[in-house]
N, C-alpha and C positions, 0 to 999 in steps of 0.2 A: 496500388497503392497500398500503403502501410504493412512495408516488408521488415520495419523494424520500428518500434515506439521506445517510450522513455518514460518514467515515472521515477521523480526524484523528490518529490514533496512529501512532508511530513503528512503521516496518516490522522492527526488530529486535526489537521486544517482541511483535509479532505473532507472528515467525515462531516465538520460542520456547515463545509460550501455544500455538499448534496444533500444536506439532511439527512445522512444515514441515520439507522436506529443506534438510538445511544446504548441501550442494551444490551446489544447485539456486539459477541466478543470479536476484535481487531483483526484479519488477515495477518499472517505471520509471510509478508511478501517485502523484500528487501529492495530498497531505492535501486533504481538503475538508469543507467543513461543509456543502455542498449538493451531492450529486451528484445528478443529474437523468438520467433516461431517456436511452439512446445514450452515456452518458459513461461509460469505461472504469473498470471496477470490479474489486477483489481477489478471487479466487477460489481455491479450492484443490481438485484435484482426484488422483484416484491415476493413478501414472505405471503403465506395464507393470508393474513390479519390487513395485509395491504401495506406493512411497512417497507421500507426501503431497504434492504439486509446488502451488507457489504460481503463479497467470499473471493476465495481465489481460486481460479483456474484455468485450466491448461490453453495455451494459444492455440488456435490450430480444432475447429469442431469435428469430433468423432462421433457420427452418426451411432446409434444405439444398436443399429444393424450391421456397424464394420465388423469384418474379421479379424482385423490386425489393427491397431493406435495407429501405426504409421499413415495411415489414409489422412489422418489430422494437417500434416505437413502441408498438404497441398488445399487445403480449407482453411487459410488464415484470414481471407477475406471472402465475403459474398456479394456477389454483383447484385443492387436491390432490382433490376430489372426481370432477374431469374431467380430471384428467390424463394417463390412459391412454385417452380416446376424443378428446379435444380435439384436430383435426387438428395446430395448431400445436405440438404437446408429445408427441403419442404416438409417435412415432420416437426420438424421445431418450430419452423414458420404455424404450420396448423395447430401445434397443440400450445401456440402462443407464448413458448418462451425466449422470451426477449427478455434482454439486459441492457445495461447500460457499460460501455468499457471506457475505464477510466484511465485517462493517461494525461502527461502534461505536453505531450506533442509528440511527433512522429517525423520518420526521415523521407525525403524522397532522393534521388540520387540523378545528378547532371550524368549523362553518357556524351561520350564515350572516356572522359577522365574517371567516372564513376566519382565524382565527388560529393560527398552526401551536405544536404542542405536540411536543416532543421525547419519544423512546420508548428508554429504555436500559438496561442492567444497572446495577443498583444500586452494585455496586462497579465500576463504569466500566473492566470487562473488556470484550474482544471481542465482539460480537454476531455469532455465526455464525447463518446462516438456509440450510435444503435449499434446492437450486437445481439446474435444469436446463441441458444446455450444449449447443450444437452448431454446426456450422462450416458456411457459406455461401460460396460462391464464384461472385463477379462473372462470367457469361459472357461481357460486352462487354471487361471487364479483366484476368479472370483473378486479381483481387485477392482474397484468400480472408480474412473476419472469422470472429473466434469470437465468440459472441455467449452470453450467460445468460439467465435469468427465475430469480423468485423464486416459492417454493411456497408459498401460502398457505393 
């Protein structure tokens, strides 16, 4: 599931519908009908004061302990039945690093023709999916990357 998603709506609408913290700066995420793994995604996380805040995260969870950022490509989705035991996700799960992944829908492919079909809410409202996030630090450059996965 979820190998491509879309986020095409205006952020101001999403901010109102999802009750995101109005004082928090809007992430600079362009609208896209084809968000691919490793692309930036809009997610909502709880701040320390309990407010729902918008953030931009890389799609494909890169665990804090990973040696290479490329591991994120294989962790775009997390199976709900193994989320607490799978090595890539269990630390984020135990730490409570949950998020809401905000999309307008996702695509499923019919094989063998590889015909994409869009799946979205009937009323065209945002489709919010459960997710996990983590922060990874590149040991060579010191760069910090926040990344997320969609729970399926």
